[in-house]
N, C-alpha and C positions, 0 to 999 in steps of 0.2 A: 936107743935114745939119740945117739949121734946121727943116725939115719933120718929120724924125724926132724931134727934140727936142720939137716942138710936139705930135706924136702921143703921145709917151711921157708928157708932162705932162697931156694930156687923159685918158689912160688912168688915171694916178695920181689925178687929180681925180675921175673916175668911180668908182674903187675906194673913195676916201675917202668920197664921198657915200653909196655903198651901205653902207659900214661904219657910218657915223653913223646912217643911216636904220634899219639893223637894230638898233643899240644903243638908239635912241630907242623903237622899237617894242617891243623886249623889256622894257625898263625901264618903259615905259608900261603894258604888260600886267601886270607884276609889281606896280606901284604900285596899279593898279586892283584886282587880286586882294587885295592887303593891305588896302585900304580896305574891300572887301566882307567880309573875314574879321574885321576889327577893329571894324566898325560895330556889331554887337550889344553889344560891351563898352562902346563909346562911348555908345550909347543907354542902356544900363543905368546907367552912371555919371552921365550928365546927368539922367536921370529921377529919380534919388534926390535931386536938388536942385530939383525942380520943385514948384509948387503944383498943386492939382487942375485949375484952368483951363488951365494950361500943358500938362498931360498930355493933356487932352481936345482941345486945339487943335492938338496935334502940333508945338509949338515945339521946335526942335532946337538952336539955337546960343545958348549962354549969353552974357549981357550984350548980345545983339543981339535975339533973339526974346523973351527973358524975363530976369528978375533972379533969380539962384540964391538959394534959401533952404535952410535946414537941416531942412525938414519931415520928409523920409524918415529922416534920421539921428537927429533928435530923437525920433521914434517908437520908436527902438531904444535910446534913452538914450546915444547916441554922438555927439551934437552938442557943440560947445564949451561951451554953457551947461548941459549935463546930464551931461557925462562925469565930473565930480567929485562929483556928487550920487548918492544912492542911487536905484537904478532896478531894479524887478522885471523889466522887459522885458530890460534889459541882462544881468542875471544869467541869465535864461532863454536868451538868445542865446549867452552864453559857455558855458553848460552844454551846449547842442546842438552848439556848435562843438567843444568838447572830445570829445564823443561821436563826432562825425564824424572827428576827427583820430585818435583811438585806434583806431576801427574800420577806417578806410581804411589807416592805416599798418600795423597788425598784419596785416590780411588780405593786403595787397600784399606785405609782407615774407615772410609764410608761404607765399604762392603762388609767389613767386620762388624761395625756398629749396627747396620740394618740386618745383616745376616744373623747376628747373635740374637737380636730381638725376635726375628722370625723363627729361628731354631728353638728358642726358649718356649715360644708359644706352641710350636708343634710337639715339643716334648712334654709339656705340662697340661695342655688343654685339648679337648676333643673338638674338631671342626667338621663341618659338613657343608660341602659346596656341590649341590646336585648329587651325583652319584659318587663324588670324590670324598674320601676320608683323609685322615692325617697321612697315612702311608702313600696314598695316591697323590696328595699334594706335594709331598717330599719328592716323589719320583718325577712329578711334573717339573719341578725346579731343576732336577738333575738332567732331565731329558733335553733341556735347552742347550746343553753342551753338544748334543748330537748334530745340531744345525750347523752346516759349514759357514764360516765367516763370509765367504764370497757371496752367499745368498743374500746377506744383509747389506752388501756394499751399496747397491743402488738406492734402496729405501732410506738408509741413513744419509747418503749423500744428498738426496733430494730434501729430506727433513732438515738436515743441518744447514743447507743453503737457505731454506725458507726461514729458519729461526736465527740466521746470522751467526751460527756456531762454527763455521768452517775456519780453520787456522786459528783457533782459540784453544786455551788450555782447558776450559770448562767442558768443551765438547768431548775430548778423549777421556776426561775424568768421569763423566756420566756414562759413557759407553763402556769403559773398563770396569766400572762398578757393576753394571749389569752383566758383564762377561764373567766375572769371578764370584758374583753373588751366589749362584747355585752351589759352587764348591764350598763356600763358607757355611752355607746353611746345612749342607750334608755333614760337614765335619763337626760343626757345633751342636747339631741335633744329637749326635752320638755322645758328645761330651756332656751335655746337660742331662741326657738320659741316664748317665752313670752316677749322677749326684742324687743322694737320697732325698725324697720329698719331705721326710720328717724334719729336716733342717729348716725348710721354709715354713712348714706348719708351726714349728716352735717360734719362729720369728713373727709369724702372723699373730700368734697368741700373745706375744709380748707387745703387740701394738703396731708393728711395722706394716706398711702397705705392701702390695704386690711388687711395686717398683722398689720400695725400700729393701725388701727381702732379696730381690734380684741384684741390686747394687752392692749391698753389704754382705750378703751370705753367698749367693751363687757365683757372682762374678769373680771374687778372689779365688774360689776353688777352680773355676773354669779358665783362669788366666793362662795357664800353659797351653791349653787348646786354642785359645784366642790368639796367642802369640804364634803358634804353629800355623794357624789359618792366615794370619797377617803376613807371615814370611812367604808362604806359598802364593798368596795373592800378589805380594810385592814382586816376586820372581816372574810371575806370569805377565803382570802389567809392565814391568821394566823392560822385558824382552819383546813385547808385542811390536810387530812391524807392519802388518797388513793395513790396519785401520789408521795407524800413524802416518803411513805414506799416502793413504787415500784422503784423509780429512785434514791434513796439515800441509803447509807449503813453505812458509817463511818464518812466521813468528813463533809457532808452537811445535816446530819439528823436533823430534826426539833423537836420542843417540842411535837406536837401531837403524833409523833412516840415514843418518850420517855415516854409519859404518858401511852400509850397502852402497853408498855413493863413492867409495874410494876406488874409482876406476878412472882411467885416462886414455889418451890416444895410444899409449904404449901397453895397455893392458891393466891388470889389477895391481895396485901398489900393496903387495902383501905385507910389507914391513909397516906401512902406515895403518893398514887395516888391523894388523896384529896389535900395534900400540894402542889404537883407539878401542879395540875390543877388550884388551886387558884393563885399560882405564875404566871401561864401562862395567866390567864384572867385578872389579876390585871392591866397590862398596857392598855388593851382595856377599862377598867372601867375608868382609869385616863384620857385617850384620850377623851372618851365620855363626861366626866364631863367638861373638859377644853374647848372642842369645841362644847358644848351644844348649844350655841347661834347660831352658824353657821348651826347646824343640824336643829334647829327650823326654821331659815330663809329659808333654802333650802326646807324644807317640806312645809312651808307656801307659797313659791313661785311656788309650783307645781313641784319641782324637783324630788320628790319621789312619785310614784303613785302605 
């Protein structure tokens, strides 16, 4: 009897050791991956407080390897001793920040609105355009991402010049909407396909129209996927540089163009670029944290694949 008890205790101990070993291994890998993913943000934030020698020597730990200074933020007029004084650079930064905000939000919202309607139609109705069916149409939208942006540079430059859209906000908004629209359609099509059609049929029986069923029944269920698509579109449009540099010059220039311009006769101002970059990515971090539950729901529902 005692031998059996000893054997059972040994088995329980072995199981416990394996369980804890697996947990430690899993969490160790997750922590390592989190450090790798967050390190660029850490490097950017700390570099904005470095002096030139600290940047060149690769000092990494504040108050250990170097003493933090406000050099990067002072160059933008955002340090404690310059924030309340008049600054041309700060006004320029705020203007570019506003341009990026308006352009990214408008393009993302427009892409989600149009892409959701298109995806809903592709998931609920059968279309025929020549030899193309629903799956072919969906792949056609996605295939537009294969086209390199540089191929579209000259056509859009000529078209925008003829339409008077150069250096305007409406120009990048329309172009960015077209850029992220295929991604939104692909994401939302899978999201709508996972919603039972019986819910809409019941709504139609109760007297709702197609639009009524879509707005009151389908859209609330698909909201997490729409938020995930919106955030993905926002990240892509916020960080877009090529067309922003090509189609804007003074009035509608965005933050990525301003970040890339932090060079001078003595080379790259890494501290200024780091401060500007961190100020540019901070809104995306805040949005990601605030809307985290919607992102998780959208991914869990199969909205992002």
